[in-house]
C-alpha positions as CSV (number, residue, x, y, z in Angstrom):
1,M,67.3,74.6,130.2
2,M,68.1,78.3,130.9
3,N,65.9,78.3,134.0
4,W,67.5,75.1,135.4
5,T,71.0,76.5,134.8
6,A,70.1,79.8,136.5
7,R,68.5,78.0,139.5
8,L,71.5,75.6,140.0
9,N,73.9,78.5,139.8
10,A,71.9,80.5,142.3
11,I,71.7,77.6,144.7
12,A,75.4,76.9,144.5
13,V,76.4,80.5,145.0
14,C,74.0,80.9,147.9
15,A,75.6,77.9,149.6
16,M,79.1,79.4,149.1
17,L,78.0,82.8,150.5
18,A,76.4,81.1,153.4
19,L,79.7,79.4,154.3
20,G,81.5,82.8,154.0
21,S,83.9,81.6,151.2
22,T,83.4,84.6,148.9
23,T,84.8,88.1,149.1
24,R,83.3,91.4,147.9
25,A,84.6,92.8,144.6
26,V,86.5,96.1,144.9
27,Q,84.4,98.8,143.2
28,A,84.9,102.4,142.3
29,A,82.2,104.6,143.9
30,P,80.7,102.4,146.6
31,V,77.0,101.7,146.3
32,H,75.2,103.2,149.3
33,W,72.7,100.5,150.3
34,K,69.9,101.6,152.7
35,S,69.2,98.2,154.3
36,P,71.9,95.8,155.7
37,G,70.2,92.7,154.1
38,V,67.8,91.6,151.4
39,D,65.1,89.0,152.0
40,Y,63.8,88.0,148.5
41,A,61.9,85.1,147.1
42,A,61.3,84.5,143.4
43,G,59.8,81.8,141.4
44,G,60.8,82.1,137.8
45,K,60.9,85.9,137.9
46,D,62.5,87.9,135.1
47,I,66.0,89.1,136.0
48,N,65.2,92.6,134.9
49,D,62.2,92.8,137.3
50,V,64.4,91.5,140.1
51,L,67.1,94.2,139.5
52,R,64.5,97.0,139.2
53,E,62.9,95.9,142.5
54,L,66.3,95.9,144.1
55,G,67.1,99.4,142.9
56,A,63.6,100.7,143.9
57,S,63.9,99.3,147.4
58,E,67.4,100.8,147.9
59,G,66.7,104.1,146.2
60,I,69.3,103.6,143.4
61,A,68.7,104.4,139.8
62,I,69.4,101.4,137.6
63,H,70.0,101.2,133.8
64,I,69.6,97.6,132.4
65,D,70.8,96.8,128.9
66,A,68.4,94.9,126.7
67,G,70.9,92.0,126.4
68,V,70.5,91.1,130.1
69,N,67.9,88.3,130.4
70,G,67.1,85.2,132.4
71,K,64.7,83.8,135.1
72,V,65.4,83.9,138.9
73,S,64.1,81.3,141.3
74,G,65.0,80.8,144.9
75,K,65.0,82.4,148.3
76,F,67.7,84.8,149.2
77,H,68.8,86.3,152.6
78,L,72.0,88.3,151.8
79,P,73.5,91.7,152.0
80,P,72.5,93.9,149.0
81,Q,76.0,93.9,147.6
82,R,76.4,90.2,147.7
83,F,73.0,89.7,146.2
84,L,74.0,91.9,143.2
85,D,77.3,90.0,142.8
86,L,75.4,86.7,143.0
87,L,73.1,87.7,140.2
88,A,76.0,89.0,138.1
89,S,77.9,85.8,138.3
90,S,74.9,83.7,137.7
91,F,73.5,85.5,134.7
92,G,76.7,86.8,133.1
93,F,76.4,90.5,133.3
94,V,78.7,93.3,134.4
95,W,77.7,96.2,136.6
96,Y,79.3,99.6,137.2
97,Y,78.2,102.4,139.5
98,D,79.4,105.9,138.8
99,G,77.8,107.4,142.0
100,E,74.5,108.1,140.4
101,V,73.4,105.3,138.1
102,L,74.0,101.5,138.4
103,D,74.7,100.5,134.9
104,I,74.2,96.8,134.0
105,V,75.3,95.4,130.7
106,P,76.1,91.9,129.3
107,A,79.7,90.7,129.6
108,S,79.9,90.6,125.8
109,D,79.6,94.4,125.7
110,M,83.0,94.9,127.4
111,Q,85.0,97.5,125.4
112,S,88.7,98.4,125.1
113,T,90.1,101.8,124.0
114,L,93.4,103.6,124.0
115,V,93.5,107.0,125.5
116,K,96.2,109.4,124.3
117,L,97.4,112.2,126.6
118,D,99.0,115.2,124.8
119,M,99.6,117.5,127.7
120,A,99.1,115.6,131.0
121,D,101.1,112.5,132.1
122,T,99.8,109.1,133.0
123,A,100.6,109.5,136.7
124,A,98.3,112.5,136.9
125,L,95.5,110.6,135.2
126,R,95.9,107.7,137.6
127,D,95.7,110.0,140.6
128,K,92.7,111.8,139.1
129,L,90.8,108.6,138.5
130,E,91.5,107.4,142.1
131,R,90.5,110.7,143.7
132,T,87.3,111.0,141.8
133,Q,86.5,107.3,142.5
134,V,86.2,106.5,138.8
135,A,88.8,103.8,138.7
136,D,87.6,100.2,139.5
137,E,90.1,97.4,140.3
138,R,87.9,95.0,138.5
139,F,88.7,96.8,135.2
140,Q,92.4,97.3,134.9
141,I,94.0,100.2,133.1
142,V,97.4,99.7,131.5
143,Y,99.5,102.9,131.6
144,D,102.4,103.7,129.3
145,G,104.2,106.7,130.7
146,A,106.8,106.9,127.9
147,R,104.2,107.3,125.2
148,G,101.5,109.0,127.3
149,T,98.8,106.4,126.7
150,A,96.4,104.5,128.8
151,L,94.6,101.2,127.7
152,V,91.2,101.1,129.2
153,N,89.1,97.9,129.4
154,G,85.6,97.7,130.9
155,P,81.9,98.3,130.3
156,P,80.9,101.1,127.9
157,R,80.0,103.5,130.7
158,Y,83.3,103.0,132.5
159,V,85.3,103.4,129.3
160,Q,83.4,106.6,128.4
161,L,83.9,108.1,131.9
162,V,87.7,107.4,131.9
163,T,88.1,108.9,128.5
164,R,86.2,112.0,129.5
165,V,88.3,112.4,132.6
166,A,91.5,112.1,130.5
167,E,90.3,114.7,128.0
168,Q,89.4,117.1,130.7
169,L,92.7,116.6,132.5
170,D,94.6,117.1,129.2
171,A,92.6,120.3,128.5
172,D,93.3,121.6,132.1
173,E,97.0,121.0,131.7
174,G,97.0,122.8,128.4
175,R,95.3,125.9,129.9
176,R,97.8,125.9,132.8
177,A,100.7,125.7,130.3
178,G,99.1,128.5,128.4
179,V,99.2,129.3,124.7
180,Q,102.2,131.3,123.5
181,V,103.1,133.3,120.4
182,R,106.7,133.5,119.2
183,V,108.3,135.2,116.3
184,F,111.2,133.4,114.5
185,P,113.1,135.8,112.1
186,L,114.7,134.3,109.1
187,N,118.1,135.4,107.7
188,H,118.4,133.3,104.5
189,A,115.2,131.5,103.6
190,W,111.9,133.1,102.6
191,A,109.0,133.0,105.1
192,Q,106.2,133.4,102.6
193,D,105.6,131.6,99.3
194,R,107.0,133.3,96.3
195,P,104.8,133.3,93.1
196,L,106.7,132.9,89.9
197,A,105.5,133.4,86.3
198,L,107.4,131.3,83.8
199,D,106.3,130.7,80.2
200,G,102.7,131.8,81.0
201,Q,102.6,129.3,83.9
202,Q,102.1,130.3,87.5
203,L,104.5,128.5,89.8
204,T,105.1,128.8,93.6
205,L,108.3,128.5,95.5
206,Q,107.4,127.3,98.9
207,G,108.4,129.3,101.9
208,V,109.3,128.1,105.4
209,A,105.7,128.7,106.6
210,S,104.3,126.4,104.0
211,V,106.8,123.7,104.8
212,L,105.9,123.8,108.4
213,N,102.2,123.7,107.6
214,D,102.8,120.7,105.4
215,I,104.4,119.0,108.4
216,Y,101.9,119.9,111.2
217,H,98.7,120.0,109.1
218,P,99.2,117.3,106.4
219,R,95.5,116.5,106.0
220,A,94.4,120.0,104.9
221,V,97.5,120.3,102.7
222,N,97.0,116.9,101.1
223,A,93.4,117.8,100.3
224,A,94.4,120.9,98.5
225,G,97.3,119.2,96.8
226,S,95.2,116.3,95.5
227,A,92.8,118.8,94.0
228,G,95.5,120.6,92.4
229,A,97.1,117.5,90.9
230,T,94.3,117.0,88.6
231,N,94.6,120.5,87.0
232,S,96.7,120.6,83.9
233,M,97.9,124.1,84.2
234,G,100.9,124.5,81.9
235,R,102.2,125.7,78.6
236,A,100.3,125.0,75.5
237,D,102.6,122.8,73.4
238,D,105.8,124.5,74.7
239,G,105.9,127.9,73.2
240,V,102.3,128.3,72.0
241,A,100.0,130.3,74.3
242,R,96.6,131.7,74.0
243,N,96.1,135.4,74.7
244,T,92.7,136.2,76.2
245,P,91.1,138.8,73.9
246,A,89.4,141.9,75.2
247,G,85.7,141.6,76.0
248,D,82.8,143.2,74.2
249,V,81.0,146.3,75.2
250,N,79.2,144.4,78.0
251,R,82.6,143.2,79.3
252,N,81.8,139.6,78.3
253,A,84.7,137.6,77.0
254,Y,84.5,136.3,73.5
255,A,84.4,132.6,73.2
256,S,86.6,131.0,70.6
257,P,84.8,128.3,68.5
258,Y,88.1,126.5,68.2
259,G,89.0,126.4,71.9
260,A,92.4,126.5,73.3
261,P,95.3,124.6,71.8
262,P,96.0,121.2,73.3
263,V,97.9,121.2,76.6
264,A,100.6,118.6,76.8
265,G,100.3,118.3,80.6
266,A,102.2,119.6,83.6
267,S,105.5,121.2,82.9
268,R,108.7,119.7,84.3
269,D,109.2,123.1,86.0
270,S,106.8,122.2,88.7
271,G,109.3,119.8,90.3
272,L,112.3,122.1,89.9
273,I,111.3,125.7,90.6
274,G,108.5,125.0,92.9
275,Q,105.1,123.4,93.2
276,S,102.0,124.7,91.5
277,A,100.1,127.3,93.6
278,P,97.4,125.5,95.5
279,A,95.1,128.6,95.3
280,A,95.3,128.5,91.5
281,L,94.8,124.7,91.3
282,Q,92.0,124.1,93.7
283,T,88.8,122.7,92.4
284,A,85.3,122.7,93.8
285,G,85.0,120.6,97.0
286,A,88.6,120.8,97.9
287,T,89.8,121.9,101.3
288,P,92.1,124.9,100.8
289,R,95.1,125.6,103.0
290,P,94.5,128.4,105.5
291,A,95.9,131.6,104.2
292,L,99.3,132.5,105.6
293,G,98.0,135.9,106.6
294,A,94.9,134.6,108.3
295,N,94.0,135.8,111.8
296,A,95.6,133.3,114.2
297,S,92.9,134.0,116.9
298,S,90.2,132.6,114.6
299,V,91.7,129.1,114.7
300,P,90.5,126.8,117.6
301,D,92.9,125.4,120.1
302,D,92.5,121.9,118.7
303,A,94.0,123.2,115.4
304,L,97.3,124.2,117.0
305,P,99.9,125.0,116.0
306,V,99.0,128.1,114.0
307,I,101.8,129.0,111.6
308,V,101.8,132.2,109.6
309,A,104.4,134.2,107.6
310,D,105.1,137.9,108.2
311,Q,106.2,139.2,104.8
312,R,107.2,142.6,106.1
313,T,109.9,141.2,108.5
314,N,110.4,137.9,106.8
315,S,109.6,136.1,110.0
316,I,107.6,133.0,111.0
317,V,104.9,133.6,113.7
318,I,103.8,130.5,115.6
319,R,101.0,130.2,118.2
320,D,101.1,127.0,120.2
321,T,101.3,125.6,123.8
322,G,104.4,126.4,125.8
323,D,105.6,122.9,126.2
324,R,105.7,122.4,122.4
325,M,107.1,125.8,121.5
326,T,110.7,124.6,122.1
327,Q,110.7,122.2,119.2
328,Y,110.3,124.9,116.5
329,G,113.5,126.7,117.1
330,K,115.8,123.9,116.0
331,L,113.6,123.0,113.1
332,I,113.4,126.5,111.7
333,E,117.2,126.8,112.2
334,R,117.7,123.8,110.0
335,L,115.5,125.2,107.4
336,D,117.0,128.7,107.5
337,V,120.4,127.8,106.1
338,K,122.5,129.9,103.9
339,P,122.4,128.3,100.4
340,E,125.5,127.7,98.4
341,L,125.7,129.9,95.3
342,I,126.6,128.2,92.0
343,E,127.8,130.1,88.9
344,I,126.7,128.4,85.7
345,E,128.4,129.5,82.5
346,A,127.0,128.2,79.3
347,H,128.4,128.3,75.8
348,I,126.2,127.5,72.8
349,I,128.5,126.4,70.0
350,E,128.0,125.6,66.3
351,I,130.8,123.6,64.7
352,D,131.3,121.9,61.3
353,D,131.4,118.1,61.3
354,R,134.9,118.1,59.9
355,A,136.1,120.6,62.5
356,L,134.6,118.6,65.2
357,R,136.6,115.6,64.1
358,E,139.7,117.8,64.0
359,L,139.3,118.7,67.7
360,G,140.9,115.4,68.6
361,I,138.0,114.2,70.7
362,D,137.3,110.5,70.2
363,W,133.6,110.2,70.6
364,T,133.7,106.4,70.5
365,L,136.7,105.6,72.7
366,H,137.8,107.3,75.9
367,D,140.8,109.4,76.4
368,S,142.1,111.6,79.1
369,R,139.9,114.6,78.3
370,V,136.4,113.4,77.5
371,D,134.1,110.5,78.2
372,R,131.3,110.1,75.7
373,Q,127.9,108.3,76.3
374,T,125.0,107.9,74.1
375,G,121.9,106.9,76.0
376,S,118.4,105.7,76.0
377,D,118.3,106.2,79.7
378,R,119.4,102.6,80.2
379,S,123.2,102.8,80.4
380,P,124.8,104.9,83.1
381,Q,127.5,107.6,82.6
382,S,131.1,106.7,83.5
383,T,133.1,109.3,85.4
384,G,135.9,108.8,87.9
385,N,136.5,110.5,91.2
386,D,140.2,111.0,90.7
387,G,140.0,113.5,87.8
388,A,140.5,110.8,85.1
389,I,137.9,109.2,82.9
390,T,137.0,105.6,83.6
391,R,137.8,103.4,80.7
392,N,134.9,101.0,81.2
393,V,131.4,102.2,80.7
394,G,129.4,101.6,83.9
395,D,127.9,103.2,86.9
396,T,129.6,106.4,88.1
397,P,131.5,105.3,91.3
398,L,131.0,107.6,94.3
399,P,133.0,107.4,97.5
400,G,131.8,104.6,99.7
401,N,129.5,102.0,98.2
402,G,127.3,104.3,96.1
403,S,127.1,104.7,92.4
404,A,125.3,107.3,90.2
405,R,123.1,106.6,87.2
406,A,123.5,109.6,84.9
407,S,122.9,108.6,81.3
408,P,121.3,111.2,79.1
409,A,117.8,110.4,77.9
410,G,117.0,110.4,74.2
411,A,119.4,110.5,71.3
412,S,121.7,113.0,72.9
413,V,125.5,112.8,73.4
414,A,127.1,113.9,76.7
415,A,130.7,114.4,77.6
416,V,132.5,115.3,80.9
417,L,135.5,117.5,80.5
418,D,138.0,117.4,83.3
419,D,139.6,120.7,82.5
420,G,136.4,122.7,82.8
421,G,136.2,123.0,79.0
422,R,139.3,125.3,78.8
423,Y,141.0,123.0,76.2
424,L,137.8,122.9,74.1
425,M,137.4,126.7,74.2
426,A,141.0,127.2,73.1
427,R,140.5,125.0,70.1
428,L,137.2,126.7,69.2
429,A,138.9,130.1,69.3
430,A,141.3,128.8,66.6
431,L,138.5,127.3,64.5
432,Q,136.5,130.6,64.6
433,Q,139.3,132.3,62.6
434,H,138.6,129.8,59.8
435,H,134.8,130.1,60.1
436,A,134.6,126.5,61.0
437,A,132.9,127.2,64.3
438,K,131.2,130.0,66.1
439,I,129.9,130.7,69.6
440,D,126.3,131.8,69.3
441,A,125.9,132.9,73.0
442,S,127.7,132.7,76.3
443,P,125.2,133.4,79.1
444,K,126.3,133.3,82.7
445,V,124.0,133.2,85.7
446,V,124.3,132.7,89.5
447,T,121.7,130.6,91.2
448,A,121.3,129.1,94.7
449,N,121.7,125.4,95.3
450,N,118.7,123.3,94.2
451,I,117.1,126.3,92.5
452,E,116.7,126.2,88.7
453,A,118.5,128.7,86.5
454,V,116.7,129.7,83.3
455,M,118.5,131.2,80.3
456,D,116.2,132.1,77.4
457,N,116.9,133.8,74.1
458,R,113.6,133.7,72.2
459,T,111.7,135.5,69.6
460,Q,107.9,135.8,70.0
461,F,105.2,136.6,67.5
462,Y,101.4,136.5,67.5
463,V,99.1,134.6,65.2
464,P,95.5,135.7,65.0
465,V,92.8,133.0,64.8
466,A,89.4,134.2,63.7
467,G,86.3,132.8,65.2
468,Y,82.6,133.2,64.5
469,T,82.0,136.1,66.8
470,G,85.5,137.1,67.7
471,G,89.1,136.2,67.4
472,D,92.0,134.9,69.5
473,L,95.7,135.7,69.5
474,Y,98.2,132.9,70.0
475,S,101.8,133.7,70.8
476,V,104.4,131.5,69.3
477,S,108.0,131.6,70.5
478,T,111.1,130.3,68.9
479,G,114.7,130.3,70.0
480,M,116.9,128.7,72.6
481,S,115.8,127.9,76.1
482,L,118.3,126.4,78.6
483,R,117.3,125.3,82.1
484,V,119.7,123.9,84.6
485,L,118.9,122.6,88.0
486,P,122.1,122.2,90.1
487,M,122.5,120.2,93.3
488,V,125.7,120.3,95.2
489,F,126.6,117.6,97.7
490,D,129.8,116.6,99.5
491,E,130.8,113.0,99.9
492,G,134.2,111.6,100.9
493,G,135.7,115.0,101.2
494,Q,135.0,115.8,97.6
495,T,132.4,118.1,96.1
496,H,130.0,116.7,93.5
497,I,127.5,118.5,91.4
498,K,124.4,116.9,89.9
499,L,123.0,118.7,86.9
500,D,119.4,118.4,85.6
501,V,119.5,119.9,82.2
502,A,116.6,120.7,79.8
503,I,117.4,122.3,76.4
504,Q,114.8,123.4,73.9
505,D,115.7,124.9,70.5
506,G,113.2,126.1,67.9
507,E,113.4,127.9,64.6
508,L,111.1,129.0,61.9
509,M,111.0,126.9,58.7
510,S,110.4,128.1,55.2
511,Q,107.4,125.8,54.9
512,T,103.9,127.1,55.9
513,V,100.6,125.5,56.8
514,S,97.5,127.6,56.2
515,N,99.7,130.6,55.6
516,L,101.3,130.1,59.1
517,P,105.0,129.4,59.5
518,V,106.1,126.0,60.7
519,V,108.3,125.9,63.8
520,Q,110.8,123.1,64.2
521,R,111.8,122.3,67.8
522,S,114.3,120.0,69.4
523,R,114.6,118.9,73.0
524,I,117.2,117.3,75.2
525,N,116.6,116.3,78.8
526,T,119.5,114.8,80.6
527,E,121.0,114.4,84.1
528,A,124.7,114.1,84.9
529,F,127.0,113.9,87.9
530,I,130.3,115.8,87.7
531,D,133.0,116.8,90.1
532,E,133.8,120.4,90.9
533,G,136.0,121.8,88.3
534,Q,134.6,119.7,85.5
535,A,132.3,120.7,82.7
536,L,129.5,119.0,80.9
537,L,129.4,119.0,77.1
538,I,126.0,118.1,75.5
539,A,125.5,117.5,71.8
540,G,122.7,116.1,69.7
541,Y,121.6,119.0,67.6
542,R,122.5,118.6,63.9
543,T,121.7,121.3,61.3
544,D,122.1,121.3,57.6
545,N,122.7,124.5,55.6
546,D,122.4,124.7,51.8
547,L,125.0,127.0,50.2
548,N,124.6,128.2,46.7
549,S,127.4,130.2,45.0
550,A,128.2,131.4,41.5
551,A,131.7,132.1,40.0
552,D,132.3,133.7,36.6
553,T,134.9,135.6,34.6
554,P,134.0,139.3,34.4
555,G,133.0,140.3,30.9
556,W,133.3,136.9,29.2
557,S,130.5,135.3,31.3
558,K,128.0,137.7,29.7
559,V,128.8,136.8,26.1
560,P,125.8,135.1,24.4
561,V,126.0,131.4,23.7
562,I,129.6,130.9,25.0
563,G,129.2,132.9,28.3
564,A,128.3,129.8,30.2
565,L,131.7,128.4,29.5
566,F,133.3,131.2,31.6
567,G,131.1,130.7,34.8
568,A,130.2,128.0,37.2
569,D,127.5,127.4,39.8
570,S,128.2,125.4,42.9
571,N,125.7,123.9,45.4
572,S,126.9,122.4,48.7
573,T,125.4,121.4,52.0
574,R,127.2,122.3,55.3
575,H,126.6,119.9,58.2
576,R,126.9,121.5,61.6
577,E,126.7,120.2,65.1
578,R,125.3,122.3,67.9
579,L,127.0,121.8,71.3
580,V,126.2,123.2,74.7
581,L,129.0,123.5,77.2
582,L,128.0,123.9,80.8
583,S,130.6,124.9,83.4
584,P,129.3,125.1,86.9
585,R,131.3,126.6,89.7
586,V,130.6,126.7,93.4
587,I,131.0,130.2,94.8
588,S,132.3,130.1,98.4
589,P,130.0,132.1,100.8
């Protein structure tokens, strides 16, 4: 059946060519035939043999794909080019001549690829393909000048050749543009990463160089970040840390048979102060980020841009092509902004339950001074934008159509004071005279916008743990730790402050376990939106103090038998509430 079809097609096409009704297909590099005509007779001859004989007689190298097959029968008296076109239409193959080799493949092997130009434009590519006689009108190329792309369709050899010409043209344009090196000095932001040590945990505050590398080299950064995400580098149970003991005489570290204490997981600090240092968190097989101080000349051109930080001058050094160098100036200018300074004043207050009720604050209903919310992180906080407290508990309305969800998480109580806490502090001053309240501490810090402020007042002691061949020391810390992450934003002409607060309080108990003291800790994590000039009051700590006192009549209380009638012992329990008052204030630059 195949032979009959091929013969019929050959006869039909021969008739059409004889009548002069066909036209020659436009080709790229013209095939230089030696003879003006071909006289050929075949009786069921393989198409591959026919094509090889044609190429041998004309002195042209031919590459025939294995998918081209069929039998040729008939007598032919045609020009060589028409004879090749006749065979192509009869047996369903496509040919392409690059000036050296005539490549013949089945029509089913046609390919399509998208060529991207980074440096050159599509007009230059079109001109280059026409001048080098690579382009072929039989295989159209769709150019997109706006995006710098070219969609190529054709046989594999043709697609490969066009892609190679485009890559060479792009590389030549890049060399003509030249690689430049520019220095961008920073006035406010840090160029290099800043390592921070907090509670025995190494954290990193990213500099501008790392931010730019995250943008332009995301694959290498994501590989290092994914490796670091699996490492649980953090505090051991919040306040318990293992001190590595000194080694033996051979400088070998002692191995504790008990191991390290359980690690609760990554600390919340990693999202506030900075990200964990990739160098400390990399595991085997991860691709590390290039060092910021690495030699820029060692990086190949295809890895451009090269971005490093100069710590000495606090500058960003960038090596890239000239046409792309203009984009970095505006980006670095947006990153190098002067941060707003925020003063955070904290008051840690202890007050009797009775005195707390006497303050006149209704913790259930809402008045003009305070709005109280208890939360399981499901109900939002209710504050108004006009200085008054909203009567209905609901979302915090913001200018426009937005609302803020700011309910404290856990069994804590939060309140927003419109007067910045001045009324509360005045009442506390009066209560202190009657020993009904006291202010334990009043720390005050200044921090930059979106940078966490840490206020610690802790006591640390060490607990030895003996092992089989050595011993370990574990440090235990108790006391108050207050961390506040402020974020200032303007909306509707009014300044708002978002506070992310983490409070941890610990104290030693009288109980012991294995001759070790028991440490009681309490935590509060909450978020709140307040307006400038307001203060945030956080409660939730309740302490009970047992008071034992003895009263007697001097002299008579020591008389045997009847002395007990002239004395009295009293036992009472004092219930106190611990409050934390936060008063943020934006400092004008």
